[in-house]
VMD Tcl script that draws the C-alpha trace (Angstrom):
set ca {
  {8.55 -3.43 -1.24}
  {8.51 -2.78 2.39}
  {8.50 -5.47 4.94}
  {5.96 -3.31 6.62}
  {3.53 -4.26 3.63}
  {0.54 -6.64 5.01}
  {0.85 -9.84 2.23}
  {-0.32 -12.92 4.20}
  {0.71 -16.13 2.74}
  {-1.54 -19.14 2.68}
  {-0.19 -22.72 1.83}
  {-1.26 -26.20 2.69}
  {1.79 -27.51 0.95}
  {4.13 -30.19 3.13}
  {6.90 -28.61 2.87}
  {5.42 -25.25 4.09}
  {4.14 -26.43 7.41}
  {7.73 -28.56 8.27}
  {9.58 -25.05 7.59}
  {10.62 -23.26 10.44}
  {9.27 -19.74 11.17}
  {12.35 -17.84 10.03}
  {11.99 -20.00 6.76}
  {8.84 -19.27 6.51}
  {9.43 -15.26 7.07}
  {12.11 -14.93 4.60}
  {10.65 -17.45 1.52}
  {7.09 -15.24 2.31}
  {8.61 -11.63 2.15}
  {10.81 -13.11 -1.14}
  {7.45 -14.21 -2.64}
  {5.44 -11.55 -1.65}
  {7.73 -8.72 -2.85}
  {8.07 -10.71 -6.33}
  {4.36 -10.76 -6.40}
  {4.00 -6.99 -5.51}
  {6.36 -5.79 -8.44}
  {4.46 -8.16 -10.81}
  {0.92 -7.34 -10.17}
  {1.83 -3.34 -10.60}
  {2.82 -2.60 -6.93}
  {-0.98 -2.40 -6.02}
  {-1.61 -4.83 -3.30}
  {-0.93 -5.03 0.13}
  {-1.38 -2.86 3.55}
  {0.95 -0.69 5.40}
  {0.63 1.42 8.47}
  {1.11 5.50 7.87}
  {0.65 7.99 10.02}
  {0.30 11.72 8.93}
  {-0.49 15.04 10.08}
  {-2.80 16.95 8.12}
  {-2.74 20.59 8.25}
  {-4.96 23.29 7.15}
  {-2.07 25.91 5.91}
  {0.01 25.63 2.80}
  {3.29 24.95 4.71}
  {6.16 23.17 3.60}
  {5.96 20.84 6.67}
  {2.83 19.57 5.95}
  {2.51 15.49 5.79}
  {0.00 16.29 2.90}
  {-0.95 18.59 0.03}
  {-3.61 19.10 -2.64}
  {-4.92 21.11 -4.58}
  {-8.17 22.40 -6.40}
  {-8.01 24.70 -8.95}
  {-5.72 27.61 -7.86}
  {-6.75 26.80 -3.96}
  {-4.69 24.80 -1.61}
  {-6.92 22.13 -0.67}
  {-6.31 19.50 2.36}
  {-10.06 19.42 3.59}
  {-13.49 21.37 4.47}
  {-14.28 22.67 7.47}
  {-18.06 23.06 7.62}
  {-19.68 26.92 8.55}
  {-15.75 27.98 9.41}
  {-13.81 30.64 7.30}
  {-10.86 30.30 9.65}
  {-7.42 29.98 8.42}
  {-7.23 27.52 5.43}
  {-8.58 27.73 1.82}
  {-11.38 26.02 1.45}
  {-10.89 25.13 -2.41}
  {-14.53 24.43 -3.23}
  {-16.75 26.14 -5.58}
  {-20.22 25.77 -4.06}
  {-20.05 27.40 -0.53}
  {-18.33 24.77 1.57}
  {-21.54 23.40 3.07}
  {-20.08 20.25 3.96}
  {-19.26 17.95 7.06}
  {-15.89 18.60 8.74}
  {-13.32 16.74 6.53}
  {-10.09 15.86 5.43}
  {-8.42 14.15 2.60}
  {-5.88 10.87 3.02}
  {-3.40 10.08 0.78}
  {-4.95 6.86 -0.14}
  {-6.31 4.47 -0.69}
  {-7.63 4.59 2.64}
  {-8.02 0.78 3.85}
  {-8.96 1.32 7.26}
  {-8.63 3.89 10.24}
  {-6.22 2.71 13.18}
  {-6.54 5.51 15.35}
  {-7.25 9.78 15.14}
  {-5.55 11.23 17.77}
  {-6.55 15.15 18.68}
  {-4.27 17.31 21.46}
  {-3.19 14.05 22.56}
  {-7.07 12.06 23.13}
  {-7.78 9.45 20.99}
  {-11.07 9.82 19.48}
  {-13.90 6.79 19.61}
  {-13.99 5.44 16.18}
  {-18.18 6.43 15.99}
  {-16.82 9.89 15.74}
  {-15.72 9.67 12.18}
  {-16.21 7.50 8.73}
  {-14.16 6.99 5.53}
  {-15.61 7.93 2.18}
  {-14.50 7.08 -1.31}
  {-11.36 5.11 0.26}
  {-9.78 8.59 1.09}
  {-12.13 11.31 3.06}
  {-11.81 11.32 6.87}
  {-15.31 12.72 7.94}
  {-16.58 13.60 11.11}
  {-19.64 12.35 11.90}
  {-20.07 13.13 15.49}
  {-21.06 17.13 14.86}
  {-17.52 18.13 15.61}
  {-14.60 19.65 13.23}
  {-11.03 18.66 12.31}
  {-8.44 21.09 13.94}
  {-7.60 23.72 11.16}
  {-4.28 24.66 13.02}
  {-1.83 22.44 14.66}
  {1.59 22.35 16.58}
  {3.67 20.47 13.63}
  {6.92 20.76 16.07}
  {5.15 18.33 18.98}
  {4.82 14.78 18.97}
  {2.17 13.02 17.70}
  {0.58 12.70 21.04}
  {0.92 15.94 22.57}
  {-1.54 18.60 23.28}
  {-1.23 20.82 20.04}
  {-1.10 17.68 17.54}
  {-3.60 16.28 15.42}
  {-2.99 12.80 14.21}
  {-3.84 10.15 11.79}
  {-2.89 6.62 11.72}
  {-4.36 4.54 9.09}
  {-3.72 1.50 6.66}
  {-2.85 2.68 3.49}
  {-3.27 0.45 0.00}
  {-5.82 -2.53 -1.15}
  {-6.02 -5.63 0.38}
  {-4.49 -8.46 -0.57}
  {-7.60 -11.14 -2.03}
  {-7.46 -14.49 -0.95}
  {-6.24 -15.95 -4.59}
  {-3.04 -13.64 -4.03}
  {-2.27 -15.20 -0.43}
  {-2.53 -18.88 -1.99}
  {-0.12 -17.22 -4.73}
  {2.14 -16.04 -2.79}
  {2.35 -19.49 -1.04}
  {2.48 -21.31 -4.23}
  {5.41 -19.08 -5.09}
  {7.24 -19.41 -1.53}
  {7.09 -23.27 -1.34}
  {9.07 -23.01 -4.50}
  {11.74 -20.61 -3.10}
  {11.86 -23.40 -0.23}
  {12.48 -26.01 -2.24}
  {15.27 -24.51 -4.19}
  {16.54 -22.96 -1.37}
  {17.32 -26.24 0.28}
  {18.20 -27.98 -3.12}
  {15.37 -29.75 -4.21}
  {13.21 -30.27 -7.32}
  {11.02 -27.05 -7.72}
  {8.82 -25.75 -10.56}
  {10.96 -22.33 -10.96}
  {12.52 -22.41 -13.93}
  {16.62 -22.37 -14.17}
  {18.94 -19.49 -16.04}
  {20.15 -22.52 -18.20}
  {18.68 -22.25 -21.77}
  {19.81 -25.57 -23.53}
  {20.98 -28.62 -22.13}
  {22.50 -31.96 -24.37}
  {22.10 -34.93 -22.23}
  {22.37 -38.43 -24.14}
  {22.06 -37.00 -27.13}
  {18.67 -35.26 -26.35}
  {18.70 -31.58 -26.37}
  {16.31 -30.10 -24.70}
  {15.61 -26.06 -23.90}
  {14.87 -24.50 -20.66}
  {13.47 -21.30 -20.23}
  {15.50 -18.55 -19.07}
  {14.10 -17.37 -15.50}
  {15.18 -13.83 -16.47}
  {13.22 -13.76 -19.57}
  {9.88 -14.41 -17.79}
  {10.33 -11.92 -14.87}
  {11.01 -9.71 -17.76}
  {7.75 -10.92 -19.16}
  {5.74 -10.39 -16.04}
  {5.83 -14.28 -14.94}
  {7.05 -16.95 -12.66}
  {7.24 -19.96 -14.51}
  {4.81 -21.83 -11.17}
  {1.61 -21.97 -13.44}
  {-0.86 -21.28 -10.97}
  {1.32 -18.11 -9.78}
  {1.39 -17.09 -13.25}
  {-2.56 -17.68 -13.69}
  {-3.22 -15.02 -10.78}
  {-0.68 -12.42 -12.22}
  {-2.10 -12.70 -15.33}
  {-5.47 -11.98 -14.21}
  {-4.60 -9.17 -12.15}
  {-2.18 -7.44 -14.30}
  {-3.02 -8.12 -17.81}
  {-1.44 -5.15 -19.21}
  {2.10 -5.79 -17.34}
  {2.24 -2.52 -15.50}
  {5.06 -2.01 -13.51}
  {3.44 0.32 -11.09}
  {-0.19 1.70 -9.97}
  {-1.33 4.39 -11.83}
  {-1.16 7.98 -10.91}
  {-2.22 11.55 -12.05}
  {0.30 14.28 -10.91}
  {1.13 17.54 -11.61}
  {4.35 18.78 -12.19}
  {3.33 22.78 -10.56}
  {2.42 21.36 -7.28}
  {5.20 21.54 -5.07}
  {6.58 18.52 -2.66}
  {6.60 18.63 0.54}
  {7.98 15.96 3.39}
  {5.72 13.48 5.08}
  {6.75 12.06 8.71}
  {6.34 8.53 9.64}
}
mol new
graphics top color blue
foreach p $ca { graphics top sphere $p radius 0.5 }
foreach p [lrange $ca 0 end-1] q [lrange $ca 1 end] { graphics top cylinder $p $q radius 0.2 }
display resetview
């Protein structure tokens, strides 16, 4: 998980309130990184910038396909360079596909000018649709800066927002990491599996085994993990064509 991901951490624990900002940042990052992995790498937002291009160039930041046609988007009433890729005459508003899921748009810049948010909207967490009567540029100069003349740049937040329960689970786990770091008693399991004291044998859960099972050993956290990722998926499902060429993305 990248630190660029947004995953708020909420906790009302005394230890968390007394922790320094540096401790909260470090333990919060540790907790959210683990939860991100254990819930299938689904949750969390990050800000990304793409340069949509309507010509099949290897330098475009997005490429897609529809049948045999290159299909980054549609331009209503225009048959200029760029494959349309639809089968119903392309009578659609001007729209462009963004690598999703799209949570929200931060800014859209055309030729260095930032468009008013009322000029566009998002459909199906993927399509950026222009609704002010204009059309998206079909060509752009990928050699210039994002905010220069000749550039078409979209900056947006990609991913799925972490629900409140996930924010609280991150807080519970971060507090336990904080306690363990300071040498205090915590609910995180030890790696020891068998301990004998005063003639009493105690078997403890191995933390490595728990993580292999997609759990942490903290009940409140594990309940949320199990509800979000009951099949213990390691990553978000994707559809990929081995025939589709790979392209560069600029961030």
